[in-house]
N, C-alpha and C positions, 0 to 999 in steps of 0.2 A: 503492500499498499503505499509506504514512505520511500522516498528516494534520498538520496545524501544532500543534505545542505542545510541550511538554518540561517532564517532572516531576523534581524532584532529591529523592530521599528520603532522610532521615537518623533513625536510631535516636538519641533522646536520653533523660537521665534525668527531666528534667521538663518536660512539654509549657509549663507558665506560663513558664517560665524562658525556654526557646526563642523562645516568642510575643512576650515582652516584648523579646529582644534584637530579633530581625527585626521588629517592628513600631514601637518605640520608638526605638531605635538607627539602624536602617537603613533606617526609613520606609516597609517594604513592610505591605499592605492582608492583614487576617488573612479568609481565605475559607471556613473551616471550622473548627469546633474542636466535639470531643465528647468530656467528660472520662472519660468512662463506657469509651470504647473506647480511651483513652488517645490520640487521634489528634487532628491539626491540619494544615492547610495554610497558606500564606500565598501572595499575588499578588507578584510580583516586578513591578518596572516594563516587564519586557520583555513583549510580547504572546505569551501562551499558554505564559508560563511562569512555574511553582508551584515553591515547596518545600512537603514535607511532611514530617511527624514522626512517629514512631511512639515511646512511652513503651516502655522496656526495663530490665532491671535492669541489663545489661552493656550498656555502650556503649564500642566501639571506634573512637575517632576517624579519620575518614575521611582518608586522606592525599593523596586525589585532590583538587583544589580546583576548587570552585564559582569562575568567576570572572564579575566585575561591570564592565562596559566603564564608562570614565569619560570625560569630556570634560577634566577637568583633574585629575590625578591628587595633585598637592600639594595643592590646594583641598579635596579629596574627603577625605583623609587629615586633615587640620588639622580641619575638620567631624565627623569621625568619633572622632577623639581628643577632640575637646571635649564628646562625648556618651557618653564613657567606653571607647570601642573601643580597645584594647590591639593594637599591630603587630608583626609577628617581624621586627626587624633594620628596615633601612632602606627607602626606593624603591630598587628596581633598573632600572638601565637595558641594554637590550639595544639598542646604537646604531643610528641610522637603523629602529629597527623597534618598540620596546615600553618603557613603562617600567611596572613591576608593584610591587604592594606586599600583604603576606601579613598576613592577621588571622584570628583564630579565633573560634567562636562557644561558649557556655557549655560545651558538650560536647566541644572540641578540633578540631573538625571545620575544616580548612582551607579559608580563603577567600581571595580575593585581587580588589583594583581591578587593572583594565589602562587604561593611556591606549595607544592606537596612535599611533606617530610615524611612520608610512607607512602609504597606504592599500594594502588588500588585495586 
């Protein structure tokens, strides 16, 4: 029934701001951008996983987090802070399981970095 792939879709106030954040700060690739429709998509570094945006007048930030896996969370946080990404709190560690770091995009949507400490 399902085919490989996943799309996360967010309402945003500004397509241009969102594209700049996701491409310039997070390093994802722009796949689609139609200013007339107020829509855009970026390709993440995960096969068949994209993030889409629709421009909206009212945006309610998602409290569900899109989580990006990293090999070294301290290094990833340092690099993202270096390009202006602000994190919420400190890196959290769940012993023998995972390290997590939370940040938000320009519209306040919750995003996280995750470093697995044990194989699932």
